[in-house]
N, C-alpha and C positions, 0 to 999 in steps of 0.2 A: 485615479479610480481604476479598479480592476473589475470591469463590468462584463467581460467576456469569459464565459465558462465552457470548458471542454472536458469531456469524460473519456477516460481511457482505462485499459486493463493491462497490468504488468505481470511479469513472472509467468510466462507461458512457454511450455515446452512443445516443440514440434517433433516430427519423426527423424530429425537430424540428431536427436539424442534419445530421450526415453518417452517422448510424446507419441500419440497415435495418428496424427494427421499432419499434412504438409502445411506450409505457410499460407498458400492460397485458400485452402479449405477453412483455415482458422480466420483469415481475413473475411471470408464470406460470412462466417458466423458473426463476426464483429459488425459487419454491415447490416445483417438482419436485426441486430440489437441496437442499431443507430449509434454505435460508439464512434468517437472522433479519431481515436488512435489506439494502437496496441503496441506493446514492446515484448518481444520474445527474449527469453533468457535461457537458452539451451545450455546443458552441462558442457563445459569446455573440454573436460577429459574424455568425452564421448565423441568429439568432433574431430574431423581431419582438417577442415578448413573453416574459415570464418569470412563469408563473402558479403561485405557491406553493400556491394552493388545490388543485392537483392532487396534492400530497403527501398521504400518509396511509397507513393500513393497507390493503393489497390482499390480502384474506384474512388470513393470518398473517404476511405479509411487510411490514415497515415500509419504505416507499418515501420517500426524501428527495431533494430537488432542489438541486443545486449548479450551478456554471458552470465552464467552462474558458475563461478570458479570455486573449486574445492571438491574434495571427495568425501572422506569419512566425517570430517568436522570442518568448521569455519567456512561455510558457504557464503560467498560474497556476490551480490548482484551488481554487476558492472555495466555501465552505460557510456555511450559516446566514445567507443573504442575505435581504433584503426583496424585494418585487416590483418589480424594476428591472433594466434592462440597462445596463451601464456604457458611458460614451462610448468611441468608438473612438480608436485612436492614442494611448493613454495610455503614458507611459514605464513601465518596470518598477516603479519606486518609487511612481509615481502609482497604478498598479494595486493594489499592496499597500495603500496609504493609502486608496483608495476602498473596498476591501473592509472595512477596519477601521472606516471611518466608517459603513458600513452595519450595523455590529454583527457582522460576520462574521469569518472567519479563513481562512487558506489555506496552500497548499503549492506549492513549485516543482514543476512537472510535468516528468518525463523531462529533467532539466537537462543531461545529458551524452550524450544518445542519438547514435547514429552513422548511423541511417537504413538503408534496404535497398539494397545494391549493385545487385541485379537489379531492373530495370524502373524503380525510383525514383531511380537514380543517387545513392544515399546522401543524399538530401534529409533533413535532420534539423532538428527544431524545438527548438533548444538554448536554454539560459538563459545569456546571455553576460555580463550585468552582475551580478557577485558582490559588489558593494558595497552592495546593498540591505539594508534592515533592516525589522523589524516583521512578517516572515512567521513563521507558526507552525513550519514545517519544510519537509521535502523528501519528494517521492515517491521512495522508495528503489528500488523494484522495480516496473517496468512490464512486464507480460507481453508485450504486442504490440511494444513497442520492442525488447526483448531478442530476441524471436523473429525480427523482421524483419532484424536485424543479421546473421543467419547465412545469409540467402538471397542467395547470390552467383550462382546460375544456376538453370535450371529443374530440374536434378538435385538441387541443394540444396533447392529448394522442395519437391519430391516427398518427399525424405527427411525434412525437418522438418515436413511436414504429417502424415506417418505417425508419426513419433517426436517429436511436438510436446511431449509431456510429458517424455520421457526426455532430450531434447536441450536443454531450456531452460537458458540461462545464468542465473546469479545476478546480483545487483546488480553493476554495473561497479566495478572497483577505483577509478576516478576518483570515482564517486559516494560510495563508502564512505569514501575518504580525505577528501573534502571534508566529509562529515558528521562524521567523527571530529574533524576540526580545529575545526569549529563547536561541537561538544559540549564542547570544552575551554574555551570562552568562556561558554556559556550552555546551558540546556536547549533541545534542538532535537528535536522529535518527528518521526518518520518514519511514513509510510504506504506501502502497496503497492496496486496496482490492475491491473485487466485491460486498460483502454483498449479496451473491447469496442465494435465497430462492426457485427459481423455482415456484413462487406462481401462482396459477390459479385465474384469475379474472372473476367475473360473472357480466354481464351487460344485464339486461332483460333476454332474453332466450339464451344468448350467454355465452360461457365459453372458455377462451383462456389463454395461458401463454405468456405474452408479453416479458418476459426476461427468456429464458431457461438456464439451466445449461450449455449446449453446447455453448451458446453465452457468458454468463457471465464469464465462466472460461478462456476466452481469451480476457477479457476486460481490467480491470486495474490489471496488474500483477507486481510482483517484480522480478528483475533480480539480483541474488546474484553473487558475484565474489569470487572465491576461488583460493588458490595458488597451489592446486593439484586437481586431479579428485575426485568427490564425491565418498565416500566409498560405497560398496555394503553391508557391515555390517550395520544393522539397527541402533544400538546405535551410531556408529561413524558417519553415515550419518545424523542422527538427530542433533548431535553436530555440524556438518559442517554447517547445515542450521541455527540453532539457534544462533551460534556464529556470523555468517555473519549478521543476522538481528540485534542482540544486538549492534554490532559495526557500524551499518549503512553502511556496505560495500555492498551497493545495489543502484539501481536506480528503479524508478517507471515508467511504460510505459503503454500507451493505445495501446495494441498489435493488437486489431481489426482495428485500424486506419492504422497501418503498423507495421510489425514485427520489434521490436527494438533491437534484438540481434546483438551485435557488437558495441553498443555505448560504448565509453570510455572517461574518464575524469581524467587527471593526472596533477600533479604539479611536474616539474623537477627543482630542485634548483641549484644554481650556485656552491654549494659546494658538490653536488652529493647526498644529502639526499632527496630522492623523496617521495612524498605522493600520496595516492590514495583515492578514494571515501570513505568518512567517517573518514579519519585519521586526526590527529591533530599534529602540530609540531611548533617549534620556527620559527619565520619569518626569511627567507633568500630571497634575490632577486632570481628570476627565471622566469619560464614561465609556463603558463597553456596551455595544449594541449587537444583539444576536437576532437573526431572522431565520425561520424555518419554512419549508414548502408545505408542511403538514404538521398536525399536532404531535407533540412529543414532550418528553421531560428533558429540559435543558439543565446541564450541570456545569457550573463554572469551577474550574480547577486552578488554584493558585499555588505555585511551588509544590505541586504534587498532592495538595489537599483540597477536597471539595469545600467551597466556602458559601455556595448558594445554589438553590434549585428552583426552577420554575416549571410549570406545566402550561402548555399553550404553543403559540407559534412565534412569539417574540419575547425578548427580555432586554432590560436596560439595567446596568449596574454602575453606580458611582465609584470610581477608582481613586483611592486616596493613598495607596501604598505602592512602592515599587515591587516588582515581582514578575514571574513568568506565568502568563495566563493562557489557558487553553479551554476548549469546550468539548464536552461529551454529550451526545444526545441519545436517548433511548425511546423506543416506540412500543406502545402497549398492544399486545396481542391477547385475545381471549384464550384462556387456559394456560398460555405460556408466560404471561406477565410482561414485564418490561424487558425488551430485547435490545441489544446494542445496535446502533444505527449509524451514527456519525462521530468521527473523531477528527478534530482540527489540529493543524500545526499551531504552535503558540504565537502569541504576541509578547515580545520581550520588552519590559519596561525596567531598565537597569538603574 
C-alpha cells in the first residue's frame, strides 16, 4: 500500500537562468505553501555551473536540482544528474542519451505548446522529433504554457491575471492523445509543472509580476505516493522522490483550484493482486476504485477514450477487459463550469 502522500512543484527557474529569485527565496515560498519538495530546472545553456551540493533540505522543504536542456526546440526536463552541464547543440536523441549516461532520467517539456499570441507572437518551444526513445515520459500539464496561450490581447491578459486559477485550461488534447498512444506501447509516466519564473512584465510605465512564485508553486503540483514516510536523510529522500517520479507513482493536480491531497486510484483484482497508480500487471477481472477529497466529476479513461463518468467523491467500476486505465477529475465553479483538476498516471492491465 502507498499510504504516504507528498506534494511538490517541478520546473522552477531561479535567477541562475531566467527566473527572478534565488533558490533560498523560492524555498521560503514553498515552505509558506507547506510543500514537501521542489525541483528547480534552470536552463542549462544559461548556466556556467551546475552545483548539486546546493541541493538539500531548506528547513522542512526538500530542494532538488534538475535542468531544462534545449534552446529553440526540444526542451527536456532532466533529473538526478551529476555535476555537469551538457554540451550545446545536441540533437533531441543525443540529449536523452546524455541524460541517461549521467544516470539521470527525463521528460519532454511542453511538447505541443502554442505560445502567447499577445506580445510574443505565439513563439512556442515545441518538441518536433517524436521518433526519439529512452525518455521516461512527458510533462503533461504546464501551468505557464497553458496560461500564456489564452493571452490574445491586453484585455485577455487582465482577465486571465485576475482569473488565472478559474480560467486555466487542462492539458491539450494533442498532448493527451500523444500520451495515450504512447501508453499503448509501453509505460510512459507523466508529470506536471509550474514553469515558474516570477517574471516582471513592463507595459508603458507599469511594472508588475502577473504570476508570482507564491502563486505558481501551488498551481500545477505533483502528488507522489510512497509506502513509507519520506526519509529525513537527504540522499534517501532524494531517492524516494525520484523513484516515485520515474515509476509514475503520482498524480498531477491544480491545487490552487482545490487541494487534491487524498485522491486515490486503485485496481483490486479478483485474485488478490492489486495495482496502484503507475503500475502494470497481467489482466485479471477486478474493480477500479476512485476516491476524492471533495466533490468532482470523475472520468474513467480507457485506451484514450472516456468510458464512464460519475459525480461525487468516489466511484467503483467493474473491469472486465484489458487496457490502459487512467482518471481525470473536474471541479465545478460557478460561472466557469467544470474546470480541470486532477490527472492520474495510468494503471496498465495488459
